[in-house]
Every structure is written in C-alpha cells, then in structure tokens.
Biotite code that builds the C-alpha atoms (Angstrom):
import biotite.structure as struc

atoms = struc.array([
    struc.Atom([-27.693, -16.880, -17.937], chain_id="A", res_id=1, res_name="MET", atom_name="CA", element="C"),
    struc.Atom([-26.484, -20.466, -18.505], chain_id="A", res_id=2, res_name="LYS", atom_name="CA", element="C"),
    struc.Atom([-22.741, -21.149, -18.823], chain_id="A", res_id=3, res_name="ILE", atom_name="CA", element="C"),
    struc.Atom([-21.902, -22.943, -21.528], chain_id="A", res_id=4, res_name="ARG", atom_name="CA", element="C"),
    struc.Atom([-19.616, -25.782, -20.419], chain_id="A", res_id=5, res_name="SER", atom_name="CA", element="C"),
    struc.Atom([-17.330, -28.325, -22.222], chain_id="A", res_id=6, res_name="LEU", atom_name="CA", element="C"),
    struc.Atom([-15.927, -31.507, -20.791], chain_id="A", res_id=7, res_name="ILE", atom_name="CA", element="C"),
    struc.Atom([-12.688, -33.027, -22.101], chain_id="A", res_id=8, res_name="ILE", atom_name="CA", element="C"),
    struc.Atom([-11.825, -36.385, -20.505], chain_id="A", res_id=9, res_name="ASP", atom_name="CA", element="C"),
    struc.Atom([-10.515, -39.681, -21.904], chain_id="A", res_id=10, res_name="ASP", atom_name="CA", element="C"),
    struc.Atom([-12.615, -41.663, -19.462], chain_id="A", res_id=11, res_name="GLU", atom_name="CA", element="C"),
    struc.Atom([-16.165, -42.501, -20.763], chain_id="A", res_id=12, res_name="PRO", atom_name="CA", element="C"),
    struc.Atom([-17.688, -42.794, -17.245], chain_id="A", res_id=13, res_name="LEU", atom_name="CA", element="C"),
    struc.Atom([-16.230, -39.607, -16.097], chain_id="A", res_id=14, res_name="ALA", atom_name="CA", element="C"),
    struc.Atom([-17.839, -37.717, -18.954], chain_id="A", res_id=15, res_name="ARG", atom_name="CA", element="C"),
    struc.Atom([-20.964, -39.526, -18.357], chain_id="A", res_id=16, res_name="LYS", atom_name="CA", element="C"),
    struc.Atom([-21.109, -38.196, -14.579], chain_id="A", res_id=17, res_name="GLY", atom_name="CA", element="C"),
    struc.Atom([-20.099, -34.732, -15.589], chain_id="A", res_id=18, res_name="LEU", atom_name="CA", element="C"),
    struc.Atom([-22.819, -34.350, -18.188], chain_id="A", res_id=19, res_name="LYS", atom_name="CA", element="C"),
    struc.Atom([-25.547, -35.842, -15.698], chain_id="A", res_id=20, res_name="GLU", atom_name="CA", element="C"),
    struc.Atom([-24.120, -33.054, -13.069], chain_id="A", res_id=21, res_name="TYR", atom_name="CA", element="C"),
    struc.Atom([-24.266, -30.570, -15.671], chain_id="A", res_id=22, res_name="ILE", atom_name="CA", element="C"),
    struc.Atom([-27.877, -31.457, -16.552], chain_id="A", res_id=23, res_name="THR", atom_name="CA", element="C"),
    struc.Atom([-28.787, -31.196, -13.059], chain_id="A", res_id=24, res_name="ASP", atom_name="CA", element="C"),
    struc.Atom([-27.349, -27.969, -12.471], chain_id="A", res_id=25, res_name="THR", atom_name="CA", element="C"),
    struc.Atom([-29.799, -25.112, -13.498], chain_id="A", res_id=26, res_name="SER", atom_name="CA", element="C"),
    struc.Atom([-27.164, -22.146, -14.399], chain_id="A", res_id=27, res_name="PHE", atom_name="CA", element="C"),
    struc.Atom([-24.765, -24.748, -16.676], chain_id="A", res_id=28, res_name="LEU", atom_name="CA", element="C"),
    struc.Atom([-25.414, -25.940, -20.286], chain_id="A", res_id=29, res_name="GLU", atom_name="CA", element="C"),
    struc.Atom([-23.495, -28.626, -22.113], chain_id="A", res_id=30, res_name="LEU", atom_name="CA", element="C"),
    struc.Atom([-21.536, -26.991, -24.985], chain_id="A", res_id=31, res_name="ALA", atom_name="CA", element="C"),
    struc.Atom([-19.954, -30.512, -25.898], chain_id="A", res_id=32, res_name="GLY", atom_name="CA", element="C"),
    struc.Atom([-17.649, -33.353, -24.696], chain_id="A", res_id=33, res_name="GLU", atom_name="CA", element="C"),
    struc.Atom([-14.381, -34.876, -26.093], chain_id="A", res_id=34, res_name="PHE", atom_name="CA", element="C"),
    struc.Atom([-12.204, -37.693, -25.418], chain_id="A", res_id=35, res_name="ASP", atom_name="CA", element="C"),
    struc.Atom([-9.040, -35.976, -26.625], chain_id="A", res_id=36, res_name="SER", atom_name="CA", element="C"),
    struc.Atom([-8.067, -32.350, -25.701], chain_id="A", res_id=37, res_name="PRO", atom_name="CA", element="C"),
    struc.Atom([-6.938, -31.744, -29.592], chain_id="A", res_id=38, res_name="LEU", atom_name="CA", element="C"),
    struc.Atom([-10.535, -32.468, -30.747], chain_id="A", res_id=39, res_name="GLN", atom_name="CA", element="C"),
    struc.Atom([-11.788, -29.271, -28.559], chain_id="A", res_id=40, res_name="ALA", atom_name="CA", element="C"),
    struc.Atom([-9.289, -26.984, -29.840], chain_id="A", res_id=41, res_name="THR", atom_name="CA", element="C"),
    struc.Atom([-11.618, -25.596, -32.634], chain_id="A", res_id=42, res_name="GLU", atom_name="CA", element="C"),
    struc.Atom([-14.689, -25.186, -30.537], chain_id="A", res_id=43, res_name="LEU", atom_name="CA", element="C"),
    struc.Atom([-12.556, -23.353, -27.821], chain_id="A", res_id=44, res_name="ILE", atom_name="CA", element="C"),
    struc.Atom([-11.130, -21.039, -30.339], chain_id="A", res_id=45, res_name="SER", atom_name="CA", element="C"),
    struc.Atom([-14.812, -20.161, -31.383], chain_id="A", res_id=46, res_name="SER", atom_name="CA", element="C"),
    struc.Atom([-15.114, -18.304, -28.166], chain_id="A", res_id=47, res_name="GLY", atom_name="CA", element="C"),
    struc.Atom([-18.387, -19.775, -27.381], chain_id="A", res_id=48, res_name="THR", atom_name="CA", element="C"),
    struc.Atom([-16.885, -22.065, -24.336], chain_id="A", res_id=49, res_name="VAL", atom_name="CA", element="C"),
    struc.Atom([-17.325, -20.342, -21.041], chain_id="A", res_id=50, res_name="GLN", atom_name="CA", element="C"),
    struc.Atom([-16.413, -23.023, -18.846], chain_id="A", res_id=51, res_name="LEU", atom_name="CA", element="C"),
    struc.Atom([-13.867, -25.799, -19.320], chain_id="A", res_id=52, res_name="LEU", atom_name="CA", element="C"),
    struc.Atom([-13.790, -29.229, -17.224], chain_id="A", res_id=53, res_name="PHE", atom_name="CA", element="C"),
    struc.Atom([-10.774, -30.649, -18.127], chain_id="A", res_id=54, res_name="LEU", atom_name="CA", element="C"),
    struc.Atom([-8.890, -33.936, -16.925], chain_id="A", res_id=55, res_name="ASP", atom_name="CA", element="C"),
    struc.Atom([-5.510, -33.692, -16.315], chain_id="A", res_id=56, res_name="ILE", atom_name="CA", element="C"),
    struc.Atom([-4.013, -37.203, -17.001], chain_id="A", res_id=57, res_name="GLN", atom_name="CA", element="C"),
    struc.Atom([-4.863, -38.117, -20.594], chain_id="A", res_id=58, res_name="MET", atom_name="CA", element="C"),
    struc.Atom([-2.938, -39.637, -23.611], chain_id="A", res_id=59, res_name="PRO", atom_name="CA", element="C"),
    struc.Atom([-0.629, -37.708, -25.799], chain_id="A", res_id=60, res_name="ARG", atom_name="CA", element="C"),
    struc.Atom([-1.059, -34.110, -23.605], chain_id="A", res_id=61, res_name="ILE", atom_name="CA", element="C"),
    struc.Atom([-1.884, -33.609, -20.266], chain_id="A", res_id=62, res_name="THR", atom_name="CA", element="C"),
    struc.Atom([-4.808, -31.454, -19.344], chain_id="A", res_id=63, res_name="GLY", atom_name="CA", element="C"),
    struc.Atom([-2.602, -28.800, -17.859], chain_id="A", res_id=64, res_name="LEU", atom_name="CA", element="C"),
    struc.Atom([-0.245, -28.524, -20.817], chain_id="A", res_id=65, res_name="ASP", atom_name="CA", element="C"),
    struc.Atom([-3.013, -28.502, -23.019], chain_id="A", res_id=66, res_name="TYR", atom_name="CA", element="C"),
    struc.Atom([-4.583, -25.693, -21.150], chain_id="A", res_id=67, res_name="PHE", atom_name="CA", element="C"),
    struc.Atom([-1.067, -23.706, -21.152], chain_id="A", res_id=68, res_name="LYS", atom_name="CA", element="C"),
    struc.Atom([-1.129, -23.666, -24.924], chain_id="A", res_id=69, res_name="SER", atom_name="CA", element="C"),
    struc.Atom([-4.521, -22.222, -25.482], chain_id="A", res_id=70, res_name="LEU", atom_name="CA", element="C"),
    struc.Atom([-4.415, -18.482, -26.533], chain_id="A", res_id=71, res_name="GLN", atom_name="CA", element="C"),
    struc.Atom([-7.565, -17.256, -24.747], chain_id="A", res_id=72, res_name="GLN", atom_name="CA", element="C"),
    struc.Atom([-8.411, -20.069, -22.645], chain_id="A", res_id=73, res_name="PRO", atom_name="CA", element="C"),
    struc.Atom([-11.941, -20.192, -21.004], chain_id="A", res_id=74, res_name="PRO", atom_name="CA", element="C"),
    struc.Atom([-12.187, -20.410, -16.916], chain_id="A", res_id=75, res_name="PRO", atom_name="CA", element="C"),
    struc.Atom([-11.134, -23.840, -16.091], chain_id="A", res_id=76, res_name="VAL", atom_name="CA", element="C"),
    struc.Atom([-11.825, -26.293, -13.420], chain_id="A", res_id=77, res_name="ILE", atom_name="CA", element="C"),
    struc.Atom([-9.564, -29.623, -13.434], chain_id="A", res_id=78, res_name="PHE", atom_name="CA", element="C"),
    struc.Atom([-10.420, -33.008, -12.789], chain_id="A", res_id=79, res_name="THR", atom_name="CA", element="C"),
    struc.Atom([-8.308, -35.838, -11.857], chain_id="A", res_id=80, res_name="THR", atom_name="CA", element="C"),
    struc.Atom([-7.726, -38.813, -9.830], chain_id="A", res_id=81, res_name="ALA", atom_name="CA", element="C"),
    struc.Atom([-4.395, -37.536, -8.479], chain_id="A", res_id=82, res_name="TYR", atom_name="CA", element="C"),
    struc.Atom([-4.627, -34.854, -5.803], chain_id="A", res_id=83, res_name="PRO", atom_name="CA", element="C"),
    struc.Atom([-0.795, -33.884, -5.926], chain_id="A", res_id=84, res_name="GLU", atom_name="CA", element="C"),
    struc.Atom([-1.517, -32.007, -9.260], chain_id="A", res_id=85, res_name="TYR", atom_name="CA", element="C"),
    struc.Atom([-3.883, -29.386, -7.373], chain_id="A", res_id=86, res_name="ALA", atom_name="CA", element="C"),
    struc.Atom([-1.008, -26.757, -6.746], chain_id="A", res_id=87, res_name="LEU", atom_name="CA", element="C"),
    struc.Atom([0.156, -26.638, -10.258], chain_id="A", res_id=88, res_name="GLU", atom_name="CA", element="C"),
    struc.Atom([-3.578, -26.424, -11.506], chain_id="A", res_id=89, res_name="GLY", atom_name="CA", element="C"),
    struc.Atom([-3.885, -23.299, -9.495], chain_id="A", res_id=90, res_name="PHE", atom_name="CA", element="C"),
    struc.Atom([-0.921, -21.724, -10.570], chain_id="A", res_id=91, res_name="GLU", atom_name="CA", element="C"),
    struc.Atom([-2.537, -21.435, -13.773], chain_id="A", res_id=92, res_name="VAL", atom_name="CA", element="C"),
    struc.Atom([-5.328, -19.794, -12.173], chain_id="A", res_id=93, res_name="ASN", atom_name="CA", element="C"),
    struc.Atom([-7.916, -22.651, -12.321], chain_id="A", res_id=94, res_name="ALA", atom_name="CA", element="C"),
    struc.Atom([-11.306, -22.008, -10.706], chain_id="A", res_id=95, res_name="LEU", atom_name="CA", element="C"),
    struc.Atom([-11.279, -24.926, -8.928], chain_id="A", res_id=96, res_name="ASP", atom_name="CA", element="C"),
    struc.Atom([-9.858, -28.596, -8.698], chain_id="A", res_id=97, res_name="TYR", atom_name="CA", element="C"),
    struc.Atom([-12.048, -31.753, -8.461], chain_id="A", res_id=98, res_name="LEU", atom_name="CA", element="C"),
    struc.Atom([-10.358, -35.149, -7.314], chain_id="A", res_id=99, res_name="VAL", atom_name="CA", element="C"),
    struc.Atom([-12.212, -38.125, -8.692], chain_id="A", res_id=100, res_name="LYS", atom_name="CA", element="C"),
    struc.Atom([-14.811, -39.553, -7.758], chain_id="A", res_id=101, res_name="PRO", atom_name="CA", element="C"),
    struc.Atom([-16.409, -36.608, -7.840], chain_id="A", res_id=102, res_name="ILE", atom_name="CA", element="C"),
    struc.Atom([-19.249, -36.036, -5.719], chain_id="A", res_id=103, res_name="SER", atom_name="CA", element="C"),
    struc.Atom([-22.191, -33.728, -6.879], chain_id="A", res_id=104, res_name="PHE", atom_name="CA", element="C"),
    struc.Atom([-22.050, -31.569, -3.809], chain_id="A", res_id=105, res_name="GLU", atom_name="CA", element="C"),
    struc.Atom([-18.361, -30.718, -4.450], chain_id="A", res_id=106, res_name="ARG", atom_name="CA", element="C"),
    struc.Atom([-19.287, -30.296, -8.342], chain_id="A", res_id=107, res_name="PHE", atom_name="CA", element="C"),
    struc.Atom([-22.015, -27.756, -7.137], chain_id="A", res_id=108, res_name="LEU", atom_name="CA", element="C"),
    struc.Atom([-19.528, -25.905, -5.057], chain_id="A", res_id=109, res_name="LYS", atom_name="CA", element="C"),
    struc.Atom([-16.883, -25.402, -7.762], chain_id="A", res_id=110, res_name="ALA", atom_name="CA", element="C"),
    struc.Atom([-19.991, -24.333, -10.503], chain_id="A", res_id=111, res_name="ALA", atom_name="CA", element="C"),
    struc.Atom([-20.734, -21.713, -7.994], chain_id="A", res_id=112, res_name="HIS", atom_name="CA", element="C"),
    struc.Atom([-17.391, -20.184, -8.403], chain_id="A", res_id=113, res_name="LYS", atom_name="CA", element="C"),
    struc.Atom([-17.884, -20.060, -12.183], chain_id="A", res_id=114, res_name="ALA", atom_name="CA", element="C"),
    struc.Atom([-21.215, -18.512, -11.563], chain_id="A", res_id=115, res_name="LYS", atom_name="CA", element="C"),
    struc.Atom([-19.936, -15.836, -9.385], chain_id="A", res_id=116, res_name="GLU", atom_name="CA", element="C"),
    struc.Atom([-16.904, -15.228, -11.748], chain_id="A", res_id=117, res_name="TYR", atom_name="CA", element="C"),
    struc.Atom([-19.603, -14.422, -14.542], chain_id="A", res_id=118, res_name="TYR", atom_name="CA", element="C"),
    struc.Atom([-22.032, -12.453, -12.276], chain_id="A", res_id=119, res_name="GLU", atom_name="CA", element="C"),
    struc.Atom([-18.990, -10.309, -11.153], chain_id="A", res_id=120, res_name="LEU", atom_name="CA", element="C"),
    struc.Atom([-17.789, -9.604, -14.647], chain_id="A", res_id=121, res_name="LYS", atom_name="CA", element="C"),
    struc.Atom([-21.258, -8.599, -15.814], chain_id="A", res_id=122, res_name="GLU", atom_name="CA", element="C"),
    struc.Atom([-21.670, -6.370, -12.877], chain_id="A", res_id=123, res_name="ARG", atom_name="CA", element="C"),
    struc.Atom([-18.271, -4.836, -13.757], chain_id="A", res_id=124, res_name="ASN", atom_name="CA", element="C"),
    struc.Atom([-19.085, -4.649, -17.303], chain_id="A", res_id=125, res_name="ARG", atom_name="CA", element="C"),
    struc.Atom([-22.514, -2.932, -16.454], chain_id="A", res_id=126, res_name="ALA", atom_name="CA", element="C"),
    struc.Atom([-20.634, -0.676, -14.039], chain_id="A", res_id=127, res_name="GLU", atom_name="CA", element="C"),
    struc.Atom([-18.079, 0.250, -16.889], chain_id="A", res_id=128, res_name="GLY", atom_name="CA", element="C"),
    struc.Atom([-14.728, -0.803, -16.732], chain_id="A", res_id=129, res_name="ASN", atom_name="CA", element="C"),
    struc.Atom([-13.610, 2.884, -17.754], chain_id="A", res_id=130, res_name="SER", atom_name="CA", element="C"),
    struc.Atom([-14.485, 4.125, -13.975], chain_id="A", res_id=131, res_name="GLY", atom_name="CA", element="C"),
    struc.Atom([-12.296, 4.086, -10.831], chain_id="A", res_id=132, res_name="ASP", atom_name="CA", element="C"),
    struc.Atom([-13.555, 0.977, -9.212], chain_id="A", res_id=133, res_name="TYR", atom_name="CA", element="C"),
    struc.Atom([-14.802, -2.466, -9.627], chain_id="A", res_id=134, res_name="PHE", atom_name="CA", element="C"),
    struc.Atom([-16.409, -4.929, -7.239], chain_id="A", res_id=135, res_name="PHE", atom_name="CA", element="C"),
    struc.Atom([-15.467, -8.227, -5.802], chain_id="A", res_id=136, res_name="ILE", atom_name="CA", element="C"),
    struc.Atom([-17.126, -10.905, -3.427], chain_id="A", res_id=137, res_name="LYS", atom_name="CA", element="C"),
    struc.Atom([-15.626, -11.236, -0.227], chain_id="A", res_id=138, res_name="THR", atom_name="CA", element="C"),
    struc.Atom([-16.733, -12.676, 3.127], chain_id="A", res_id=139, res_name="ASP", atom_name="CA", element="C"),
    struc.Atom([-20.254, -13.142, 1.622], chain_id="A", res_id=140, res_name="SER", atom_name="CA", element="C"),
    struc.Atom([-20.905, -9.375, 0.344], chain_id="A", res_id=141, res_name="LYS", atom_name="CA", element="C"),
    struc.Atom([-19.880, -7.395, -2.491], chain_id="A", res_id=142, res_name="LEU", atom_name="CA", element="C"),
    struc.Atom([-17.152, -4.955, -1.969], chain_id="A", res_id=143, res_name="VAL", atom_name="CA", element="C"),
    struc.Atom([-16.258, -1.810, -4.183], chain_id="A", res_id=144, res_name="LYS", atom_name="CA", element="C"),
    struc.Atom([-12.386, -1.482, -4.598], chain_id="A", res_id=145, res_name="ILE", atom_name="CA", element="C"),
    struc.Atom([-10.855, 1.726, -5.762], chain_id="A", res_id=146, res_name="PHE", atom_name="CA", element="C"),
    struc.Atom([-8.245, 1.492, -8.256], chain_id="A", res_id=147, res_name="TYR", atom_name="CA", element="C"),
    struc.Atom([-5.818, 4.113, -6.510], chain_id="A", res_id=148, res_name="ASP", atom_name="CA", element="C"),
    struc.Atom([-6.147, 2.159, -3.268], chain_id="A", res_id=149, res_name="GLU", atom_name="CA", element="C"),
    struc.Atom([-4.506, -1.086, -4.627], chain_id="A", res_id=150, res_name="ILE", atom_name="CA", element="C"),
    struc.Atom([-0.820, -1.752, -3.725], chain_id="A", res_id=151, res_name="LEU", atom_name="CA", element="C"),
    struc.Atom([-0.531, -4.725, -5.336], chain_id="A", res_id=152, res_name="PHE", atom_name="CA", element="C"),
    struc.Atom([-2.446, -8.262, -6.377], chain_id="A", res_id=153, res_name="VAL", atom_name="CA", element="C"),
    struc.Atom([-1.459, -11.381, -5.207], chain_id="A", res_id=154, res_name="GLU", atom_name="CA", element="C"),
    struc.Atom([-2.362, -14.948, -6.458], chain_id="A", res_id=155, res_name="ALA", atom_name="CA", element="C"),
    struc.Atom([-2.597, -17.790, -3.816], chain_id="A", res_id=156, res_name="LEU", atom_name="CA", element="C"),
    struc.Atom([-3.615, -21.256, -4.887], chain_id="A", res_id=157, res_name="GLN", atom_name="CA", element="C"),
    struc.Atom([-7.253, -20.922, -5.554], chain_id="A", res_id=158, res_name="ASN", atom_name="CA", element="C"),
    struc.Atom([-7.903, -17.343, -4.537], chain_id="A", res_id=159, res_name="TYR", atom_name="CA", element="C"),
    struc.Atom([-6.597, -14.054, -4.736], chain_id="A", res_id=160, res_name="VAL", atom_name="CA", element="C"),
    struc.Atom([-5.581, -11.238, -2.420], chain_id="A", res_id=161, res_name="THR", atom_name="CA", element="C"),
    struc.Atom([-5.708, -7.658, -3.030], chain_id="A", res_id=162, res_name="ILE", atom_name="CA", element="C"),
    struc.Atom([-3.715, -5.530, -0.923], chain_id="A", res_id=163, res_name="HIS", atom_name="CA", element="C"),
    struc.Atom([-4.408, -2.006, -0.091], chain_id="A", res_id=164, res_name="THR", atom_name="CA", element="C"),
    struc.Atom([-2.748, 0.533, 2.214], chain_id="A", res_id=165, res_name="ALA", atom_name="CA", element="C"),
    struc.Atom([-5.177, -0.223, 5.083], chain_id="A", res_id=166, res_name="THR", atom_name="CA", element="C"),
    struc.Atom([-6.377, -3.829, 4.706], chain_id="A", res_id=167, res_name="ARG", atom_name="CA", element="C"),
    struc.Atom([-6.230, -6.920, 2.322], chain_id="A", res_id=168, res_name="LYS", atom_name="CA", element="C"),
    struc.Atom([-9.413, -8.477, 0.668], chain_id="A", res_id=169, res_name="TYR", atom_name="CA", element="C"),
    struc.Atom([-9.307, -12.168, -0.378], chain_id="A", res_id=170, res_name="MET", atom_name="CA", element="C"),
    struc.Atom([-11.569, -13.186, -3.129], chain_id="A", res_id=171, res_name="THR", atom_name="CA", element="C"),
    struc.Atom([-12.316, -16.565, -4.910], chain_id="A", res_id=172, res_name="TYR", atom_name="CA", element="C"),
    struc.Atom([-11.770, -15.210, -8.167], chain_id="A", res_id=173, res_name="LEU", atom_name="CA", element="C"),
    struc.Atom([-8.956, -15.993, -10.750], chain_id="A", res_id=174, res_name="THR", atom_name="CA", element="C"),
    struc.Atom([-5.738, -14.147, -11.183], chain_id="A", res_id=175, res_name="PHE", atom_name="CA", element="C"),
    struc.Atom([-6.675, -13.530, -14.572], chain_id="A", res_id=176, res_name="ARG", atom_name="CA", element="C"),
    struc.Atom([-10.242, -12.381, -13.923], chain_id="A", res_id=177, res_name="ALA", atom_name="CA", element="C"),
    struc.Atom([-8.646, -9.502, -11.465], chain_id="A", res_id=178, res_name="VAL", atom_name="CA", element="C"),
    struc.Atom([-5.940, -8.758, -14.365], chain_id="A", res_id=179, res_name="GLU", atom_name="CA", element="C"),
    struc.Atom([-8.646, -8.157, -16.781], chain_id="A", res_id=180, res_name="GLU", atom_name="CA", element="C"),
    struc.Atom([-10.051, -5.512, -14.870], chain_id="A", res_id=181, res_name="TYR", atom_name="CA", element="C"),
    struc.Atom([-7.292, -3.662, -13.845], chain_id="A", res_id=182, res_name="LEU", atom_name="CA", element="C"),
    struc.Atom([-6.451, -0.391, -16.117], chain_id="A", res_id=183, res_name="PRO", atom_name="CA", element="C"),
    struc.Atom([-3.008, -1.859, -18.149], chain_id="A", res_id=184, res_name="ALA", atom_name="CA", element="C"),
    struc.Atom([-1.447, 1.785, -18.038], chain_id="A", res_id=185, res_name="GLU", atom_name="CA", element="C"),
    struc.Atom([-1.574, 1.631, -14.211], chain_id="A", res_id=186, res_name="GLN", atom_name="CA", element="C"),
    struc.Atom([-1.086, -1.928, -13.267], chain_id="A", res_id=187, res_name="PHE", atom_name="CA", element="C"),
    struc.Atom([1.939, -4.193, -14.320], chain_id="A", res_id=188, res_name="LEU", atom_name="CA", element="C"),
    struc.Atom([1.931, -8.109, -14.103], chain_id="A", res_id=189, res_name="LYS", atom_name="CA", element="C"),
    struc.Atom([5.494, -8.694, -12.709], chain_id="A", res_id=190, res_name="VAL", atom_name="CA", element="C"),
    struc.Atom([5.335, -12.246, -11.879], chain_id="A", res_id=191, res_name="HIS", atom_name="CA", element="C"),
    struc.Atom([2.858, -14.925, -12.311], chain_id="A", res_id=192, res_name="LYS", atom_name="CA", element="C"),
    struc.Atom([1.325, -14.536, -8.996], chain_id="A", res_id=193, res_name="SER", atom_name="CA", element="C"),
    struc.Atom([1.863, -10.723, -8.698], chain_id="A", res_id=194, res_name="TYR", atom_name="CA", element="C"),
    struc.Atom([0.461, -7.528, -10.124], chain_id="A", res_id=195, res_name="ILE", atom_name="CA", element="C"),
    struc.Atom([1.862, -4.111, -8.752], chain_id="A", res_id=196, res_name="VAL", atom_name="CA", element="C"),
    struc.Atom([0.396, -0.570, -9.102], chain_id="A", res_id=197, res_name="ALA", atom_name="CA", element="C"),
    struc.Atom([2.989, 1.457, -10.666], chain_id="A", res_id=198, res_name="ALA", atom_name="CA", element="C"),
    struc.Atom([2.407, 4.548, -8.836], chain_id="A", res_id=199, res_name="SER", atom_name="CA", element="C"),
    struc.Atom([2.856, 2.864, -5.435], chain_id="A", res_id=200, res_name="LYS", atom_name="CA", element="C"),
    struc.Atom([6.500, 1.283, -6.068], chain_id="A", res_id=201, res_name="ILE", atom_name="CA", element="C"),
    struc.Atom([8.749, 2.790, -3.732], chain_id="A", res_id=202, res_name="ASP", atom_name="CA", element="C"),
    struc.Atom([12.183, 1.304, -5.261], chain_id="A", res_id=203, res_name="SER", atom_name="CA", element="C"),
    struc.Atom([13.436, -1.591, -7.223], chain_id="A", res_id=204, res_name="ILE", atom_name="CA", element="C"),
    struc.Atom([16.166, -3.516, -6.526], chain_id="A", res_id=205, res_name="GLU", atom_name="CA", element="C"),
    struc.Atom([17.572, -6.521, -8.571], chain_id="A", res_id=206, res_name="ALA", atom_name="CA", element="C"),
    struc.Atom([14.484, -8.704, -9.012], chain_id="A", res_id=207, res_name="ASN", atom_name="CA", element="C"),
    struc.Atom([12.775, -7.096, -5.762], chain_id="A", res_id=208, res_name="ASP", atom_name="CA", element="C"),
    struc.Atom([10.002, -4.494, -5.954], chain_id="A", res_id=209, res_name="ILE", atom_name="CA", element="C"),
    struc.Atom([9.483, -2.570, -2.517], chain_id="A", res_id=210, res_name="ARG", atom_name="CA", element="C"),
    struc.Atom([6.019, -1.174, -2.007], chain_id="A", res_id=211, res_name="ILE", atom_name="CA", element="C"),
    struc.Atom([6.026, 0.015, 1.804], chain_id="A", res_id=212, res_name="GLY", atom_name="CA", element="C"),
    struc.Atom([7.064, -3.062, 4.027], chain_id="A", res_id=213, res_name="LEU", atom_name="CA", element="C"),
    struc.Atom([6.182, -5.403, 1.118], chain_id="A", res_id=214, res_name="HIS", atom_name="CA", element="C"),
    struc.Atom([8.523, -7.083, -1.131], chain_id="A", res_id=215, res_name="HIS", atom_name="CA", element="C"),
    struc.Atom([7.357, -8.362, -4.382], chain_id="A", res_id=216, res_name="ILE", atom_name="CA", element="C"),
    struc.Atom([9.501, -10.352, -6.872], chain_id="A", res_id=217, res_name="PRO", atom_name="CA", element="C"),
    struc.Atom([10.257, -9.812, -10.500], chain_id="A", res_id=218, res_name="ILE", atom_name="CA", element="C"),
    struc.Atom([10.017, -12.667, -12.677], chain_id="A", res_id=219, res_name="SER", atom_name="CA", element="C"),
    struc.Atom([13.382, -13.019, -14.458], chain_id="A", res_id=220, res_name="ARG", atom_name="CA", element="C"),
    struc.Atom([11.854, -13.823, -17.965], chain_id="A", res_id=221, res_name="ASN", atom_name="CA", element="C"),
    struc.Atom([9.478, -10.471, -17.330], chain_id="A", res_id=222, res_name="GLN", atom_name="CA", element="C"),
    struc.Atom([11.923, -8.037, -16.062], chain_id="A", res_id=223, res_name="LYS", atom_name="CA", element="C"),
    struc.Atom([13.116, -6.400, -19.047], chain_id="A", res_id=224, res_name="GLU", atom_name="CA", element="C"),
    struc.Atom([9.483, -5.673, -20.141], chain_id="A", res_id=225, res_name="GLU", atom_name="CA", element="C"),
    struc.Atom([8.644, -4.497, -16.692], chain_id="A", res_id=226, res_name="VAL", atom_name="CA", element="C"),
    struc.Atom([11.734, -2.048, -16.472], chain_id="A", res_id=227, res_name="MET", atom_name="CA", element="C"),
    struc.Atom([10.948, -0.699, -20.040], chain_id="A", res_id=228, res_name="GLU", atom_name="CA", element="C"),
    struc.Atom([7.057, 0.085, -18.814], chain_id="A", res_id=229, res_name="LYS", atom_name="CA", element="C"),
    struc.Atom([8.144, 1.558, -15.555], chain_id="A", res_id=230, res_name="LEU", atom_name="CA", element="C"),
    struc.Atom([11.170, 3.703, -16.724], chain_id="A", res_id=231, res_name="LEU", atom_name="CA", element="C"),
    struc.Atom([9.651, 4.892, -20.077], chain_id="A", res_id=232, res_name="ARG", atom_name="CA", element="C"),
    struc.Atom([9.702, 8.654, -19.887], chain_id="A", res_id=233, res_name="ASN", atom_name="CA", element="C"),
    struc.Atom([10.347, 8.734, -16.460], chain_id="A", res_id=234, res_name="ARG", atom_name="CA", element="C"),
    struc.Atom([13.949, 7.721, -15.874], chain_id="A", res_id=235, res_name="PHE", atom_name="CA", element="C"),
    struc.Atom([16.199, 10.851, -15.123], chain_id="A", res_id=236, res_name="LEU", atom_name="CA", element="C"),
    struc.Atom([19.890, 10.394, -15.834], chain_id="A", res_id=237, res_name="LYS", atom_name="CA", element="C"),
    struc.Atom([22.923, 12.572, -16.250], chain_id="A", res_id=238, res_name="ARG", atom_name="CA", element="C"),
    struc.Atom([23.672, 13.251, -19.909], chain_id="A", res_id=239, res_name="GLU", atom_name="CA", element="C"),
])
C-alpha cells in the first residue's frame, strides 16, 4: 500500500524538499501540491488524499484554520518554521509536527506514524469493527483492547492514552483514529480531549464526570448533547 500524500505550502523550496522526501519514501506517493490551501479543497473533498503535509503560516488563511474548516480531513502532518504552534497542532489531532528546516530522518519518523495509522486501520477493518475489541500499537507491540475494559480515552499532545480499570495504554494514534473505532452507542466524546464509556460513569456534577477516582471534564458547548445522550430513557424522576 502507498499512502497518497498532498503538500500545501506557499514556499516553493519547502514544497520541493517535501516532494523529494516523498519520492524517496517507498510507502508514500505524491497526490499533488498546492501553494494555497483554498486550491486544494476540491481534491481533499474527493476523498483520495490519505495524508496531508500542511504548512501553518500562509497568506489569507493559516494551515490550522484551514484544517479546522474541512468536513472530513485526512490525517495531517503540520510543517512550519515556528515551533510555538506545536501544541495547537496536536489539539486538532495532528499525526505529527515538523519544524523547518526538516531533515529526512525527522520526516521519515513522521511518515512512519502515518504508515502505522493505516496499518492498524486495515487490521481493525479486517477483524471487523462489529466485534468487541480492536488493536493498538504500544511499546513496540500490538495489543488487543476490549471495548468493555475501557473507562475513558484521553488525548495528550501527539499521542492517546486509553485508560482501563487495571492499566493505561499509550499509543501514537490520533484521537480521531481511536474515536472511529469506538461504538457510538457505548462511548461519548465529552470534550475535545476525552471520550468516556457511558456504562462506566459513576456520577455527573456540573461539568465534571466521575469514573472511579478519575474526574473528566465536559465541554460547555457539548454538555447539552452529552446529557441528552446519557439520560435518554434512563433518567428516573418523580412524576
């Protein structure tokens, strides 16, 4: 499998360097290149782009704002000369963040994250998403995670931590990738950085969910939707 990769960067030299790196990486292929994000929307909307190398500082619209505007964005690796944008990049579940000038060694490390993402996605698809488990890669090995073991999932910069009653598993997947494999009827995204298992919730007070000794925040703009899903046909009250 080759991962179809798109470059968006307003600097010609930066695009040239990334094109050479993609050509030299056996599991990547170039889907196209643009010097403006707005020119790339049609191609991205077609669903054929599997990986986006996206510069942050560009005229008219930043790479971050453009990525947030996409309805179904592909996995993204941000590129920029400004390391202070790294945290915001990871908050939108970027696979990685490359600071210019980009060495091939660092590029390859980021590209392998994309490769692992698609390999795990394919493995989980083959196993069947209707089952009761999925696989993640952690500590250089594949680990089976059962849905009913999960308490909550937490996004932390460029990795995700899956908490169970007995331990926690750290994996270099995006938050979105994990969210895709959790059954919507069993799990709720309650915050941009948290997904909880509905059956494991012990109590809710204000904007705080309690699961055992853990306290998980509920986003204010998501609270109404979260409460509606949680309490639907399950809230007993005096008539």
